[in-house]
N, C-alpha and C positions, 0 to 999 in steps of 0.2 A: 090396672086400681091402684089408689090413689095410694097416700099416705099417709097413716093418723099424725092426726096432729098433735103438733109438738111448740109447747109452750118458747117465747121470747125471751134471750133473762140478756137484760142489761148487764153490761159489766162495769159500766161510765159509773159506776158509784159503787163499787166493793169496794176502795180504800175508804174509803166513808165510814162503811159500816164496820170494814173490820176494824178503825178508829175506833167509836162509839160500844162495840164491846169489847174491848180493851181500854178505854178512860173511863166507862158510866163508874158511875159512884155500885156499888154493891149493901152494903150497911150505912144506918141512921148512926149520924153524926153525934145523937144527941141519947141513943139508950143502945145503941150496934147491933137491933133484928134487922135482915135482912129487907131493904127501901120496897116498895111495895110497886113504887114507877120512877119509872130516869128517866126524861124527853130532854135531849136532845134538841138547844136551840144554837143559835150565832146573835153577838148583838155586839155591829162593827170588829173588830181583832178577837171581839172573846169569843169561847166555848162554853157554850154555860149551860149546866141538867136542872133545867123542873124535876125534881120529889117530893115524893110524899113518902109517912110512914107507917104501917098498920097499927105498926106496934105500939109507938108512945102518941103518934098525931100528928107529926111534926112535922112540917110541909114546905118547905122552901133551894132558894139554888142555892149550886155548887158552879163553883168555878176551875177548873185544875187550870196548876199554875206549870208553867212548861221548868222551872227554876228550881223546884224544889216548897219548900214551904219557909211561906213570907208569914212573918210575925208579928205582935201588936206589939213587945215589950219593948222600949226604948232603950239605949244604946245607954255603957253605964258609966 
């Protein structure tokens, strides 16, 4: 008797999938509603998330920073 079919599980991308689950934005930066879409892509060394909100219609890119928050206020 033959063995039942079993899917082949590719574990090479398990760390990438875990990083995506951990880092993907969850809330809209405009209205704080849960995001409908957070698709990750890379540009050079930057990880970027293309996001869309069904609450307010906002869409755009969110780039996570590894060193905390980058502000735009000039030094005093």
